[in-house]
C-alpha positions, 0 to 999 in steps of 0.5 A: 491850465493843465500842462498837457492842454497848455502844450497842445495849445502851444504847439497849435500856436506854433504851427499857426504862426509858421503857417500864417506868419512865417519862420520868424513868428514861428520861432518866437512862438517856439521860444515862448513855448520852450521857456514856459515848458522849462518853468513847468518842469522846474516846478514839477521837479523842485516844488515839493508841493507839486501835485506829482506823486513822490514816486513819479518824481523819483522815477529814473529813466533807463 
């Protein structure tokens, strides 16, 4: 799944969890999202086979 689509799906799930299940359910959904996003970022940054261009990988923020 595309990381952006996955993130949008995660955020909807978090919103729905808080709305329908309360703060504990929302917190659990948020933890899952943070863990998944962390793994995605590690793959993007450290996997040389990742489909992100090397120039984008080397871009430095101000």
